C-alpha positions, -999 to +999 in steps of 0.1 A: -002+000+000+015+035-007+000+063+017+006+100+016+006+123+049+001+158+050+009+170+092+009+201+105+037+191+128+065+163+127+101+158+139+116+175+158+089+184+174+085+162+206+045+157+208+017+137+204+016+136+170+048+135+159+061+108+176+029+084+168+037+094+130+073+086+136+060+050+152+037+048+119+064+053+094+085+028+112+057+004+110+052+010+074+089+003+062+092-024+086+056-044+066+065-033+031+046-004+027+054+030+015+048+065+028+051+101+016+053+127+044+045+162+032+056+182+065+065+219+073+100+231+072+129+219+098+117+181+090+144+155+084+143+146+049+139+109+055+127+093+081+124+051+085+134+048+049+099+070+042+110+103+017+095+137+039+091+169+019+096+199+039+076+230+032+083+264+040+057+281+068+051+307+093+052+303+129+016+300+149+018+327+177+001+304+201+023+276+195+051+287+179+065+248+174+039+249+149+046+260+113+018+274+091+019+264+056+000+283+030-028+261+019-025+272-014+009+256-020+005+230-047+015+198-042-003+178-071+031+173-092+047+153-062+012+135-056+011+123-090+042+111-093+042+090-059+007+078-066-006+071-037-039+046-025-052+074-004-043+107+013-043+111+051-050+141+067-038+145+097-053+172+121-059+193+091-053+232+095-033+248+066-009+223+049-040+197+052-062+219+032-032+217-001-031+180+003-072+185+002-075+201-028-046+182-047-060+148-035-095+159-048-080+172-078-064+139-087-090+120-067-079+099-045-095+089-016-094+108+013-089+104+055-085+125+081-072+119+118-084+146+146-057+148+172-063+183+191-091+200+203-091+230+193-124+241+197-118+232+237-088+255+240-101+283+228-132+282+255-105+274+281-081+307+269-110+328+267-119+328+235-152+310+231-167+331+212-146+316+183-158+279+193-190+278+164-165+291+139-140+261+148-168+237+146-183+249+114-143+251+098-139+214+115-171+204+097-164+214+063-128+199+059-138+165+082-175+153+064-152+159+029-134+125+042-142+092+035-132+084+073-120+103+101-100+086+124-103+097+165-079+085+192-101+077+222-143+071+225-151+103+244-136+126+211-156+101+192-184+113+210-175+150+209-169+146+174-202+129+168-217+156+190-208+183+169-217+167+132-186+151+124-193+124+100-178+087+088-161+081+124-134+056+129-112+052+164-077+052+159-063+043+194-027+044+201+002+022+220+029+017+237+060+003+241+056-017+271+095-023+269+104+012+267+081+017+298+082-005+329+087-007+362+124-026+357+134+010+347+136+018+381+167+035+387+179+048+421+201+079+413+173+093+390+148+085+419+173+104+443+180+135+415+143+135+412+134+133+448+164+160+455+179+136+477+147+129+497+141+092+484+115+085+512+090+111+501+066+102+478+070+111+443+047+125+420+055+127+382+042+150+355+054+146+316+043+167+291+044+200+275+048+228+295+023+250+281-012+268+299-034+246+282-017+214+302-035+234+333+001+226+351-005+253+376-037+232+394-013+207+409+002+237+431-025+231+457-008+196+460+018+206+473+005+230+499-020+206+512+002+176+517+038+176+533+047+145+524+048+147+485+074+161+458+063+173+423+091+165+395+080+179+362+094+170+330+089+185+294+093+219+283+076+249+267+066+284+267+054+285+300+077+269+317+096+303+332+061+314+346+056+279+360+091+277+378+078+313+392+044+297+409+060+268+422+089+289+435+096+280+471+079+242+466+093+208+466+090+207+428+119+204+403+118+212+363+137+186+345+131+199+307+126+174+283+138+141+285+140+116+260+150+078+256+163+059+286+162+089+307+126+094+303+119+058+308+138+059+344+121+092+357+087+073+352+099+046+363+111+059+395+080+080+406+054+068+425+023+084+408+015+104+377-002+133+376-023+144+347-044+178+349-052+188+311-086+188+306-086+188+269-064+156+255-080+137+228-059+107+239-031+113+264-001+092+256+023+102+287-009+087+305-004+053+286+031+054+292+030+062+327+004+034+337+033+007+313+057+019+338+032+007+367+026+040+380-011+048+394-025+080+377-044+107+386-059+125+358-087+150+349-119+136+341-121+146+309-109+132+270-088+105+262-077+095+301-111+086+306-106+056+282-072+043+302-078+047+338-101+028+358-111+046+386-105+027+421-085+003+401-058+020+380-059+051+391-088+082+399-102+105+379-110+138+390-135+166+382-111+194+363-138+220+375-131+211+411-098+221+423-112+200+458-118+166+442-081+164+432-069+171+468-094+143+476-085+124+449-047+127+460-054+122+498-074+087+489-041+074+466-014+087+493-031+072+526-023+037+512+005+028+498-003-010+495-033+008+472-007+029+454+009-005+445-017-025+434-031+005+412+005+004+396+004-029+390-034-028+369-025-001+351+008-017+341-018-051+330-044-024+313-015-006+294+003-039+279-030-047+263-022-018+241+007-026+214+014-005+185+016-031+168-018-040+169-028-007+166-014+000+135-025-032+120-055-023+125-052+014+107-043-006+079-077-026+079-093+006+076-072+020+049-079-009+029-116-004+026-103+028+006-094+025-032-077+050-051-076+047-091-035+041-091-046+015-065-071+004-091-053+007-121-026-016-107-053-040-098-066-040-135 
């Protein structure tokens, strides 16, 4: 199979979309499929033996890592030469529109995937007046697709309630070897705890930006004297968060990758995730695979992952006291914390990347392009 992708973000950006695409390209290469990826400038020329076409764009003001490529960019020649069986638009905003126009002109079947709750972000940024416009745009784009992939059941419900059609679940997996309790590391824990290794260590991993609501974790440090917080990640809100958490038992580690990230997860005692606009929550699944109980907002993707009372707790994202209550229930019983971590690991290991991508390919096969039909004849 030959698939062309259009994405608004790719490596070297470290976000859920970019990392999922990187894993997908590797899977396609390992299983004899060919891909062509259109991405903003700065992306590698090849990845996993698949070609990447980088196109110039301008930085998105609210998310500078994202480069917006003009939707008028002509990519039809490259598509025609590649002869894809289908075109997959990943979070179509600007570059995705260029892919939409080219695929339509060449009569290539179209699929899209929804990764970011932009309307939800607008509401939380105080820009709720734009929600209707955003949903109108999303309906216009996505309802031209033969298939619309979404990563979780709560996200599918959100899309359906806002008039998006042809929905199909495309969940996410986890590398259960990379993220494993056996990566617990004494020196890493000592660093994350600032030497206080007997304390209970809470961990956050992810982008440091306003929509992640990391500041909602501050009351936990005020309420519980026996905890420390390690924040792994980087982003535009880091300096402000460091100011807000100054004088607390918090360490900001910056972005970690590979074995350093694996050890950070496994060396903590619990994972906290206050973001209320996640369509999936890859880091929640990574934490569960690492044997950590999870306290997450009862919104979006984490609702598909965390089983309340079994692998962690889900708190009301609009009630700060509920977060404290959930933390209290977890912290008062080390045995419960360990049992929940074990159960979370069991749940996470049932979600392999291989099975996720194989199901995606099965869904792809329901779409037939004129290039594919010509080859079949």
